[in-house]
NUBAKE-770385 format. One record per residue (C-alpha): chain; residue in one letter; x, y, z. Coordinates in steps of 0.5 Angstrom, whole numbers. Layout:
REM NUBAKE-770385
   chain   res      xx      yy      zz
       A     A       X       Y       Z
...
This chain:
REM NUBAKE-770385
   chain   res      xx      yy      zz
       A     M     479     117     134
       A     K     479     116     142
       A     A     485     112     144
       A     F     484     104     146
       A     V     485     102     153
       A     V     487      95     154
       A     S     486      93     162
       A     E     489      88     165
       A     E     483      84     166
       A     A     482      84     158
       A     E     490      82     156
       A     G     487      75     157
       A     A     482      76     152
       A     G     486      82     148
       A     K     487      76     141
       A     L     480      75     141
       A     T     478      83     141
       A     L     483      85     136
       A     E     480      78     131
       A     M     473      81     132
       A     L     475      88     131
       A     F     479      86     124
       A     S     473      81     122
       A     V     469      88     122
       A     Y     475      92     119
       A     D     476      87     113
       A     S     469      88     111
       A     L     471      96     110
       A     T     473     100     103
       A     D     477     104     109
       A     F     484     102     111
       A     V     486     100     118
       A     V     493      99     120
       A     F     495      97     128
       A     C     503      98     130
       A     D     507      98     136
       A     H     510     103     140
       A     N     516     103     135
       A     G     512     104     129
       A     V     512      96     127
       A     I     506      95     123
       A     T     503      89     127
       A     S     496      88     123
       A     T     492      91     117
       A     N     485      89     114
       A     N     485      86     107
       A     S     483      93     104
       A     F     490      96     106
       A     L     493      90     103
       A     K     490      89      96
       A     S     490      97      95
       A     L     498      97      96
       A     G     499      91      92
       A     F     500      85      97
       A     S     496      78      97
       A     T     498      77     104
       A     S     500      81     111
       A     S     507      78     112
       A     K     509      82     106
       A     L     508      88     111
       A     I     508      85     118
       A     G     514      87     121
       A     R     516      93     117
       A     N     515     100     120
       A     F     509     104     118
       A     K     513     111     116
       A     E     516     107     110
       A     L     510     107     107
       A     F     509     114     106
       A     V     512     119     100
       A     L     513     125     105
       A     K     514     131     101
       A     D     518     135     106
       A     Q     520     135     114
       A     K     514     139     115
       A     Q     510     133     112
       A     A     514     128     117
       A     D     513     132     123
       A     E     505     132     121
       A     L     506     124     121
       A     K     509     124     127
       A     T     505     128     131
       A     R     499     123     128
       A     I     502     117     131
       A     S     503     121     138
       A     K     500     120     144
       A     T     496     127     142
       A     N     489     125     139
       A     S     486     129     133
       A     E     479     129     130
       A     K     482     132     124
       A     E     484     128     118
       A     I     490     130     114
       A     E     492     128     107
       A     F     498     123     105
       A     T     501     120      99
       A     L     502     112     100
       A     S     507     108      96
       A     G     504     101      93
       A     K     508      95      92
       A     N     509      97      84
       A     G     511     105      86
       A     A     504     106      85
       A     E     502     112      89
       A     L     495     112      93
       A     F     493     118      96
       A     V     490     118     103
       A     E     486     122     109
       A     L     490     119     115
       A     N     487     119     122
       A     A     491     115     128
       A     S     490     114     136
       A     P     493     111     141
       A     I     493     104     144
       A     L     494     105     151
       A     N     495     100     157
       A     S     491     100     164
       A     D     497     104     167
       A     G     496     110     161
       A     Y     502     108     157
       A     Q     502     108     150
       A     T     504     101     147
       A     G     502     102     140
       A     F     497     105     135
       A     A     492     104     131
       A     S     491     108     124
       A     V     484     109     120
       A     M     485     111     112
       A     R     480     114     106
       A     N     483     112     100
       A     I     482     119      96
       A     T     486     117      90
       A     K     481     117      84
       A     P     479     124      86
       A     R     485     127      87
       A     K     488     124      80
       A     A     482     127      77
       A     E     484     133      79
       A     Q     491     133      77
       A     E     488     130      70
       A     M     483     136      70
       A     A     489     141      71
       A     Q     493     138      66
       A     A     487     138      61
       A     K     486     146      63
       A     K     494     147      62
       A     L     493     144      55
       A     L     488     148      53
       A     Q     491     154      55
       A     L     497     152      51
       A     I     493     151      46
       A     T     490     158      46
       A     D     496     161      48
       A     N     499     159      41
       A     I     494     160      36
       A     P     494     167      32
       A     Y     487     169      35
       A     S     486     173      41
       A     V     480     168      45
       A     F     476     171      51
       A     W     471     168      56
       A     K     465     172      59
       A     D     459     171      63
       A     K     452     173      62
       A     N     454     180      65
       A     S     460     181      60
       A     V     465     181      65
       A     Y     471     176      63
       A     V     472     169      66
       A     W     478     168      62
       A     A     483     170      56
       A     N     489     167      53
       A     K     495     170      52
       A     N     494     174      45
       A     Y     488     177      48
       A     A     492     180      54
       A     N     498     182      50
       A     N     493     186      45
       A     A     489     189      52
       A     K     497     191      55
       A     V     495     186      61
       A     E     501     182      63
       A     D     499     176      66
       A     P     491     173      63
       A     E     489     172      70
       A     N     489     180      71
       A     I     483     181      67
       A     I     479     175      70
       A     G     473     180      74
       A     K     474     186      70
       A     T     470     189      64
       A     D     471     192      57
       A     Y     470     198      61
       A     D     476     196      65
       A     L     481     195      59
       A     P     485     201      55
       A     W     480     200      49
       A     K     477     207      46
       A     K     470     209      48
       A     E     466     208      43
       A     E     470     201      42
       A     T     467     198      48
       A     D     460     201      47
       A     W     460     197      40
       A     Y     463     191      44
       A     R     458     191      49
       A     E     453     192      44
       A     C     454     186      40
       A     D     455     182      47
       A     K     448     184      48
       A     K     446     181      42
       A     V     449     175      43
       A     L     447     174      50
       A     E     440     176      49
       A     N     438     173      42
       A     D     442     167      44
       A     T     445     168      36
       A     P     452     167      35
       A     M     456     173      31
       A     L     461     169      26
       A     N     467     172      22
       A     F     465     179      23
       A     H     470     185      20
       A     E     471     192      24
       A     S     476     197      22
       A     F     480     200      27
       A     L     485     206      28
       A     K     492     203      29
       A     Q     497     207      33
       A     D     500     210      27
       A     G     494     213      24
       A     S     493     207      19
       A     L     487     203      18
       A     G     486     197      20
       A     W     482     191      20
       A     I     480     185      26
       A     E     475     179      24
       A     I     471     177      31
       A     S     467     172      33
       A     K     463     171      39
       A     I     458     165      41
       A     P     453     164      47
       A     I     455     158      52
       A     H     450     155      55
       A     D     449     150      62
       A     E     447     143      62
       A     S     439     146      62
       A     G     441     150      56
       A     Q     440     157      59
       A     V     445     162      56
       A     I     451     163      61
       A     G     456     167      58
       A     L     460     167      51
       A     L     466     165      48
       A     G     470     170      43
       A     S     476     171      38
       A     Y     478     177      34
       A     I     484     177      29
       A     D     488     182      26
       A     I     486     181      18
       A     T     489     188      15
       A     Q     494     185      11
       A     R     490     180       8
       A     K     485     186       7
       A     T     491     190       3
       A     A     492     183       0
       A     E     485     182      -2
       A     D     484     189      -6
       A     A     491     189      -9
       A     L     489     182     -12
       A     R     482     185     -13
       A     A     486     191     -18
       A     S     490     186     -21
       A     E     484     182     -23
       A     E     481     188     -26
       A     N     488     190     -30
       A     L     488     183     -32
       A     R     481     182     -35
       A     S     482     189     -38
       A     L     488     187     -42
       A     M     485     181     -44
       A     Q     479     184     -47
       A     N     483     190     -50
       A     A     489     188     -53
       A     K     488     190     -60
       A     D     494     190     -66
       A     F     499     186     -60
       A     F     499     181     -56
       A     F     503     179     -49
       A     Y     506     172     -48
       A     R     510     169     -42
       A     I     514     164     -44
       A     A     518     158     -39
       A     I     525     156     -41
       A     D     527     148     -42
       A     P     534     148     -37
       A     D     537     142     -41
       A     N     535     146     -48
       A     P     535     153     -48
       A     L     532     154     -54
       A     K     526     150     -52
       A     V     520     154     -49
       A     K     513     152     -47
       A     T     508     158     -48
       A     V     505     159     -40
       A     L     501     165     -42
       A     V     499     169     -49
       A     S     493     173     -50
       A     P     487     171     -55
       A     S     490     177     -60
       A     I     495     173     -62
       A     T     490     170     -67
       A     E     488     177     -70
       A     V     496     179     -70
       A     F     499     172     -72
       A     G     494     168     -75
       A     I     495     163     -69
       A     S     489     160     -67
       A     N     491     155     -62
       A     S     496     159     -57
       A     E     500     152     -56
       A     N     503     153     -63
       A     F     507     160     -60
       A     D     512     154     -57
       A     A     515     154     -65
       A     W     515     161     -66
       A     L     522     161     -69
       A     E     520     156     -74
       A     R     515     161     -78
       A     I     520     167     -78
       A     H     522     170     -86
       A     P     528     166     -88
       A     E     531     172     -89
       A     D     530     175     -82
       A     F     531     167     -79
       A     P     539     168     -77
       A     R     539     175     -74
       A     I     533     173     -70
       A     M     536     166     -68
       A     A     543     170     -66
       A     A     539     176     -62
       A     N     535     170     -58
       A     L     541     166     -56
       A     R     544     172     -53
       A     S     538     173     -50
       A     V     537     166     -47
       A     E     545     165     -46
       A     F     547     173     -43
       A     G     540     175     -41
       A     E     540     181     -46
       A     L     534     185     -48
       A     F     530     182     -54
       A     D     527     187     -58
       A     Q     527     185     -65
       A     C     523     187     -72
       A     Y     521     181     -76
       A     R     517     177     -81
       A     T     512     172     -80
       A     F     507     168     -84
       A     H     500     170     -83
       A     Q     496     163     -82
       A     L     490     165     -83
       A     R     491     171     -88
       A     N     496     167     -92
       A     E     501     172     -92
       A     W     508     175     -89
       A     V     506     180     -84
       A     W     511     184     -80
       A     G     511     184     -72
       A     R     516     187     -67
       A     S     517     183     -60
       A     I     520     186     -54
       A     S     521     181     -48
       A     N     525     181     -42
       A     P     529     175     -38
       A     V     526     173     -31
       A     R     531     170     -26
       A     D     530     165     -20
       A     K     533     166     -14
       A     N     539     163     -16
       A     G     540     168     -23
       A     K     538     163     -27
       A     I     533     165     -33
       A     T     527     161     -32
       A     H     521     165     -36
       A     F     521     171     -41
       A     N     515     176     -41
       A     G     514     180     -47
       A     I     510     183     -52
       A     T     509     183     -60
       A     I     506     189     -64
       A     D     504     189     -70
       A     I     508     193     -75
       A     T     506     191     -82
       A     K     503     198     -83
       A     I     509     202     -80
       A     K     514     198     -84
       A     M     510     199     -90
       A     A     509     207     -89
       A     E     517     207     -88
       A     E     519     203     -94
       A     A     514     207     -98
       A     L     517     213     -95
       A     A     524     212     -97
       A     A     522     211    -104
       A     M     517     217    -104
       A     A     522     222    -102
       A     K     526     222    -108
       A     Q     520     223    -112
       A     N     516     229    -114
       A     Q     510     233    -111
       A     E     505     228    -113
       A     A     509     222    -110
       A     A     509     226    -103
       A     L     502     227    -103
       A     R     501     220    -105
       A     Y     505     219     -99
       A     E     502     223     -94
       A     A     496     219     -96
       A     L     499     213     -94
       A     I     501     216     -87
       A     G     494     218     -86
       A     A     491     211     -88
       A     S     496     208     -83
       A     N     494     213     -77
       A     T     502     214     -77
       A     G     504     221     -75
       A     A     510     222     -80
       A     W     516     228     -79
       A     E     521     231     -83
       A     F     527     235     -80
       A     H     532     239     -84
       A     A     538     240     -80
       A     D     540     246     -84
       A     T     534     251     -82
       A     G     532     247     -76
       A     F     525     246     -79
       A     L     521     240     -77
       A     W     515     238     -82
       A     C     510     234     -79
       A     S     504     230     -82
       A     P     496     232     -79
       A     E     496     225     -75
       A     Y     503     228     -72
       A     F     498     232     -68
       A     S     492     228     -69
       A     M     495     223     -64
       A     L     496     229     -59
       A     G     490     231     -59
       A     R     492     238     -62
       A     N     490     243     -68
       A     I     495     243     -74
       A     N     493     250     -75
       A     D     496     253     -68
       A     F     503     251     -70
       A     D     508     254     -75
       A     L     509     250     -81
       A     S     512     255     -86
       A     G     519     252     -86
       A     N     522     257     -80
       A     R     526     254     -75
       A     N     520     250     -71
       A     L     523     244     -66
       A     E     522     247     -60
       A     Q     515     249     -61
       A     T     513     243     -65
       A     W     517     237     -61
       A     I     522     240     -55
       A     N     516     244     -51
       A     L     512     238     -51
       A     L     516     233     -48
       A     H     515     231     -41
       A     P     520     235     -36
       A     E     523     228     -34
       A     D     525     226     -42
       A     K     526     233     -45
       A     E     534     233     -43
       A     A     535     225     -45
       A     A     530     225     -52
       A     H     533     232     -54
       A     K     541     229     -53
       A     K     539     223     -56
       A     F     537     225     -62
       A     L     542     230     -63
       A     A     547     225     -62
       A     Y     544     221     -69
       A     L     544     227     -73
       A     E     552     228     -71
       A     K     553     221     -73
       A     P     547     218     -77
       A     E     549     211     -77
       A     G     543     206     -78
       A     M     536     208     -75
       A     Y     534     213     -70
       A     Q     529     211     -65
       A     Q     527     212     -58
       A     T     521     213     -53
       A     F     518     219     -50
       A     R     512     223     -47
       A     L     509     228     -50
       A     L     504     232     -48
       A     H     497     231     -50
       A     G     492     237     -52
       A     E     487     235     -46
       A     G     492     235     -41
       A     H     495     228     -40
       A     W     502     224     -43
       A     V     502     220     -49
       A     W     508     216     -50
       A     I     511     216     -57
       A     W     515     211     -60
       A     S     519     215     -65
       A     R     524     212     -71
       A     G     527     216     -77
       A     K     533     215     -82
       A     T     537     221     -85
       A     L     537     220     -93
       A     R     543     220     -97
       A     D     543     222    -104
       A     K     545     219    -110
       A     D     552     218    -109
       A     G     551     215    -102
       A     K     552     222     -98
       A     I     550     224     -92
       A     T     544     230     -93
       A     E     540     234     -88
       A     V     534     232     -88
       A     T     532     226     -83
       A     V     525     223     -84
       A     G     521     219     -79
       A     T     515     217     -76
       A     H     511     217     -69
       A     I     507     211     -66
       A     D     503     212     -60
       A     I     505     206     -56
       A     T     501     209     -49
       A     E     497     203     -49
       A     R     503     198     -50
       A     R     506     202     -44
       A     K     500     201     -40
       A     L     500     194     -42
       A     E     507     193     -39
       A     V     504     196     -33
       A     R     498     190     -33
       A     L     503     185     -35
       A     S     507     187     -29
       A     Q     500     187     -25
       A     A     498     180     -27
       A     E     505     178     -24
       A     K     503     181     -18
       A     M     497     177     -18
       A     E     501     171     -20
       A     A     504     172     -13
       A     I     499     173      -9
       A     G     497     166     -11
       A     Q     503     163      -9
       A     L     503     167      -3
       A     A     495     165      -2
       A     G     498     157      -3
       A     G     503     159       2
       A     I     499     161       8
       A     A     494     156       6
       A     H     500     151       7
       A     D     502     154      13
       A     F     496     155      16
       A     N     494     147      15
       A     N     500     145      19
       A     Q     498     150      25
       A     L     491     147      24
       A     T     494     140      24
       A     G     497     141      31
       A     I     490     145      33
       A     L     485     139      30
       A     G     490     134      33
       A     N     490     136      40
       A     A     483     138      40
       A     E     481     131      38
       A     L     486     127      43
       A     I     484     132      49
       A     L     476     131      47
       A     Q     477     123      47
       A     D     480     123      55
       A     L     476     129      57
       A     D     470     127      62
       A     D     469     135      65
       A     P     462     137      61
       A     T     463     144      62
       A     L     470     144      58
       A     R     468     139      52
       A     P     463     144      48
       A     M     470     149      48
       A     V     474     143      45
       A     Q     469     142      41
       A     N     468     149      38
       A     I     476     149      37
       A     I     475     142      33
       A     S     469     146      28
       A     A     473     152      28
       A     S     479     148      26
       A     L     475     144      21
       A     R     472     151      18
       A     A     479     154      18
       A     A     481     148      13
       A     E     475     149       9
       A     L     477     156       8
       A     T     484     153       7
       A     K     482     149       1
       A     Q     478     155      -2
       A     L     485     158      -3
       A     L     488     152      -5
       A     A     483     152     -11
       A     F     484     160     -12
       A     A     492     159     -12
       A     R     491     152     -17
       A     K     494     148     -12
       A     G     488     144     -11
       A     L     487     138     -16
       A     Y     487     132     -12
       A     I     486     126     -17
       A     S     485     125     -25
       A     T     479     120     -27
       A     V     474     120     -31
       A     V     468     123     -28
       A     N     460     122     -30
       A     V     458     129     -29
       A     H     451     127     -29
       A     D     452     124     -23
       A     L     455     130     -19
       A     I     449     134     -21
       A     L     444     128     -18
       A     E     449     128     -11
       A     V     448     136     -12
       A     I     440     137     -12
       A     R     439     131      -7
       A     F     443     135      -2
       A     L     439     141      -4
       A     Q     433     138      -3
       A     R     434     137       4
       A     S     437     143       6
       A     I     434     149       1
       A     D     428     153       2
       A     K     422     148      -1
       A     R     419     154      -6
       A     I     425     153     -10
       A     L     424     148     -15
       A     I     430     144     -18
       A     S     430     141     -24
       A     Q     435     138     -29
       A     Q     435     138     -37
       A     F     440     133     -39
       A     E     442     133     -46
       A     A     449     130     -46
       A     V     449     123     -49
       A     S     456     122     -46
       A     P     457     127     -40
       A     T     464     125     -38
       A     T     471     129     -37
       A     I     477     128     -33
       A     G     477     131     -27
       A     D     476     131     -20
       A     P     470     129     -17
       A     T     470     132     -11
       A     Q     472     139     -14
       A     L     467     139     -19
       A     Q     461     137     -14
       A     N     464     143     -10
       A     A     464     148     -15
       A     L     457     146     -18
       A     L     454     146     -10
       A     N     457     153     -10
       A     L     454     156     -16
       A     A     447     152     -13
       A     L     448     156      -7
       A     N     450     163     -11
       A     S     443     162     -14
       A     R     439     161      -8
       A     D     442     166      -4
       A     A     439     170     -10
       A     M     432     168      -9
       A     P     430     169      -2
       A     N     423     168      -4
       A     G     423     162      -9
       A     G     424     161     -16
       A     D     427     156     -21
       A     L     434     152     -21
       A     I     436     149     -27
       A     F     442     144     -29
       A     S     442     143     -36
       A     T     448     139     -40
       A     S     450     139     -47
       A     Q     455     137     -52
       A     I     458     142     -57
       A     D     464     142     -61
       A     L     468     149     -61
       A     Q     471     151     -68
       A     P     476     155     -68
       A     K     474     161     -71
       A     A     468     161     -66
       A     S     472     160     -60
       A     D     472     166     -56
       A     S     473     163     -49
       A     F     480     162     -48
       A     V     480     155     -49
       A     P     482     151     -55
       A     P     478     148     -61
       A     G     475     141     -59
       A     K     469     137     -56
       A     Y     466     140     -49
       A     L     462     138     -44
       A     Q     457     144     -43
       A     I     454     145     -36
       A     C     449     151     -35
       A     V     447     153     -28
       A     T     441     158     -28
       A     D     436     161     -23
       A     T     430     166     -24
       A     G     433     170     -18
       A     S     434     178     -17
       A     G     440     177     -23
       A     M     446     182     -23
       A     G     448     189     -26
       A     K     454     190     -30
       A     E     459     193     -24
       A     T     457     186     -21
       A     L     458     182     -27
       A     S     465     185     -28
       A     H     468     183     -21
       A     I     464     176     -20
       A     F     470     172     -20
       A     E     475     176     -16
       A     P     477     173      -9
       A     F     474     176      -4
       A     F     469     180      -8
       A     T     462     179      -5
       A     T     455     183      -5
       A     K     453     179       2
       A     E     452     182       8
       A     K     459     183      13
       A     G     460     176      17
       A     K     455     172      11
       A     G     461     171       7
       A     T     469     170       5
       A     G     468     172      -2
       A     L     472     166      -5
       A     G     466     161      -7
       A     L     466     163     -14
       A     A     474     165     -14
       A     A     474     157     -12
       A     V     470     155     -18
       A     Y     474     160     -22
       A     G     480     157     -20
       A     T     478     149     -20
       A     I     475     150     -27
       A     Q     481     153     -30
       A     N     485     147     -26
       A     H     480     142     -31
       A     H     482     146     -37
       A     G     476     148     -38
       A     T     473     155     -38
       A     I     467     159     -34
       A     S     462     165     -36
       A     V     456     168     -33
       A     S     450     172     -36
       A     S     446     176     -32
       A     E     441     182     -32
       A     L     438     185     -26
       A     G     431     182     -24
       A     K     431     177     -30
       A     G     436     171     -26
       A     T     443     169     -27
       A     T     446     163     -32
       A     F     453     160     -31
       A     K     456     157     -37
       A     I     461     152     -35
       A     L     465     148     -41
       A     L     470     142     -39
       A     P     474     138     -44
       A     H     470     132     -46
       A     V     472     124     -46
       A     S     469     118     -49
       A     E     470     114     -43
       A     V     465     110     -40
       A     K     467     108     -33
       A     F     465     113     -28
       A     E     468     116     -21
       A     T     463     114     -16
       A     I     462     120     -10
       A     G     461     117      -3
       A     N     460     121       3
       A     E     461     115       8
       A     T     464     117      15
       A     I     468     112      17
       A     P     471     111      24
       A     A     478     111      27
       A     I     481     105      26
       A     K     486     101      30
       A     G     492      97      29
       A     Q     499      95      31
       A     A     505      97      27
       A     R     511     101      28
       A     I     511     107      23
       A     L     517     112      22
       A     L     514     119      22
       A     V     518     124      19
       A     D     515     132      19
       A     D     520     138      20
       A     D     514     142      24
       A     K     515     141      31
       A     I     507     142      32
       A     S     505     138      27
       A     N     510     132      28
       A     Q     508     131      36
       A     T     501     131      35
       A     T     501     126      29
       A     G     506     122      33
       A     K     500     122      39
       A     I     495     121      35
       A     L     498     115      32
       A     E     500     112      39
       A     S     493     113      41
       A     L     490     109      35
       A     G     495     103      38
       A     Y     501     104      34
       A     R     509     105      35
       A     V     512     111      33
       A     T     519     113      32
       A     P     519     121      30
       A     Y     524     125      27
       A     F     524     132      25
       A     D     531     132      20
       A     S     530     128      14
       A     H     538     126      14
       A     E     537     123      21
       A     A     531     119      19
       A     I     535     116      13
       A     E     540     114      18
       A     H     536     111      23
       A     Y     532     107      17
       A     K     539     104      15
       A     S     540     101      21
       A     F     533      99      23
       A     W     528      98      16
       A     K     527      91      18
       A     Q     524      93      24
       A     I     519      99      21
       A     D     512      97      17
       A     L     511     104      14
       A     V     514     111      14
       A     M     509     117      14
       A     L     513     123      10
       A     D     512     131      10
       A     I     513     133       3
       A     V     516     141       4
       A     M     522     140       8
       A     P     528     144       9
       A     K     535     141       7
       A     I     532     134       4
       A     G     524     135       1
       A     G     519     129       2
       A     R     521     126      -5
       A     D     528     126      -4
       A     T     527     123       3
       A     F     523     118       0
       A     L     528     116      -6
       A     A     533     115      -1
       A     L     529     111       3
       A     R     527     106      -3
       A     T     534     105      -4
       A     I     535     102       2
       A     N     528      98       2
       A     P     525      97      -5
       A     N     519      95      -2
       A     I     518     100       2
       A     K     511     102       4
       A     A     509     110       5
       A     F     505     115       5
       A     I     506     123       4
       A     A     502     129       8
       A     S     502     136       6
       A     G     499     143       7
       A     F     498     143       0
       A     S     493     139      -4
       A     I     496     133     -10
       A     N     500     137     -14
       A     G     506     139     -18
       A     E     512     135     -13
       A     A     506     131      -9
       A     R     504     127     -16
       A     Q     511     127     -18
       A     I     512     122     -11
       A     L     506     118     -12
       A     E     509     116     -19
       A     D     515     115     -15
       A     G     512     109     -11
       A     V     509     113      -5
       A     L     503     109      -4
       A     G     498     115      -2
       A     F     496     122       1
       A     I     493     125       6
       A     Q     492     133       6
       A     K     493     137      13
       A     P     489     138      17
       A     F     487     131      18
       A     Q     482     128      23
       A     I     484     122      27
       A     S     479     117      23
       A     E     482     120      16
       A     L     489     118      18
       A     S     487     111      21
       A     R     484     110      14
       A     I     490     111      10
       A     V     495     108      15
       A     N     490     101      15
       A     K     490     102       8
       A     T     497     103       6
       A     L     499      98      11
       A     K     494      92       7
       A     I     497      94       0
       A     N     502      88      -1
       A     K     504      90      -8
       A     P     512      92      -9
       A     P     511     100     -11
       A     D     513      99     -18
       A     Q     507      96     -19
       A     I     502     101     -16
       A     S     499     106     -19
       A     G     500     111     -13
       A     K     493     112     -12
       A     I     489     110      -5
């Protein structure tokens, strides 16, 4: 701007001139301000007044111009002084103005002095351009980028962004750490060859980049092995997706990877455990194993947790649940001894190892069994379970009793005794302490895979040859000492276990029992007789039981990981949705949408983990299976190859069961998609139903006898071989190519059917298709659960909500979501503090949202404490687990609803709105929403 010069001739017309100028400036959007030589404002235009929040110029006239500015430092103050000095400047400079209500305006200012006819400055005029909107937009963009960086830096994935030449544009903190770069900014502009990767790895990364960029095709969940620094094998899971510009052209790629070594190790261990358990269940014979839970209020009251099907053969119990009352079937002569031993085990944790008679319900006779069980304690040392095995020793007892009787008879009786021993498949022995001779029956040697003719049985000392030299080096000294100790003081029964060398080179576990004979006067003789029983399979069984416990622990671990990961996903998904609501930058919106999509996919994976861990039963209601199948068929008809013909054969008159319709529908859909993958060139997919009455003797499917609804999913696809069939329901087992399946689908189906007290089996042959057969308990109710796929938009409201969640990220994210929906939120991380707050302000709180798993005081106890303050409290719960266990209990206690983490904004808004609308007090509500 140039200086204004007012001549003496023009002074008379000055007022008119200014009025003419302001008539022009008042129509401008730029700000215009006139000041005298001291900086006092003399006049402004209307745009300046309105933007600063003043209705008339009287509020500004007379104030010093400098008072309107927010000056950061002395440098800015000096620059402003220069602006209004006599020095003219064509360059605009940025300052910040303070409005009437404290609002800040960003302006670009230029000023020019006003000179009189003598050239002296009588004031100055300033013109300012309002740049508040672009500056605030820049600040919001910077804040959004900072938040996005914060999110990506705190997820377990390493994330990066490359341009179409595979040059790094951006990376998160995890990726920089793995690349041994201190600051992610230092990666920008580099290529993989500039980072400390091995050349073969770098070449592979670039080849993957090339496929994604040139083919415009994502590479998702691809697993790759690598060598760790310690030389061990590790695994990572990699995903890369192309990034497009507004015209749809590929301009780069977004990638991520995560170390899944521990998960792969767990998968392998879980697969082995599943195989061991399956073999254990299928091959158990002449024995059964069990796991029973102890009632803490009544230690003698037990509940069967697990029992192998061979209990029917051993004890004649067709329904495993009847094993709970095992003490009631003990022979009266054995009952006092068994009861005393059981009490010692329950009260003092002693090993339970007893032989006794029990009544065989199917054979209608007394049989002998030997039960060995170990106590299982919780972290506080309290006994909660017993794991055990029961062996059918009826033949052994018969042999031992016959042995004791026949030892006093003639040679003919001895021959009959040998025949009995041979028929019982028990190795018998007779040791003469005076000569050191050990006589052994043929079965003694046959169970060791040895020829009896290779041993000296002439009557000479042979203990070393026939026994001691065959002992395992680790067992030899202890076993020999124990035998000698018994011979020195032969009281009661001699028994011990040890390993003997089999003729084929492996070791056989032997249970050795014996007793020293007495003469007619009761004096001890030199003869000790006994039996050897091969218990190798039992020892293997004990190992398998340990593996089964490990599999249970892995299931608990999978559920715990899913719970903790769902908490993290709540923060990721919630913050991403919040960012997306206010994000205007079209280049960033696809990335945030990718985060949301990835979070939802991860949530689906955790649902499968929860199903496998048997923590996934949401609701229990009467379900029409035909409706489920028709819904699956409608979905498939819209999405699969038209060459696959879908049909249904509904023979079940009453197709109803009790369960969770969503989980059952997902299970049927998983089976259908498995069939689809088996028919790449088309074929037939058939859903059929029928009703069956499962009889006790006909049941080989590990479910109790009764009425069942049978569902078959049959395809005419490629089929499966025996090896694949033996692993089909194992978690993480898949025959699909890498990156095209997690292997959790059929494992989740298996877990879902188990949750519904049913069973699933599969039959298949290569080239002849596959049939999955499901049995679910049948009910005769006629009111069906309907299934809806309606998407409900977010519902806003006005209420006061108390939020209690110990997870910091989940708490903060949920609070922001609720506030974005219009609610006033009071968040607490600590249950104690939340309860204290509620005591004082419960009348001002409309709704309580509770996490279930929290330290100190859990969700249920917190709710019960709040309910004592306000019996009509309205509350709902959130958890990374699905509804089961404590969640079901708290619903029965009066909580009005449940939402599973992670949740989307629309889901949370729906349950909040629905809970607030409930008018009945908690004691009148079923606990379901």
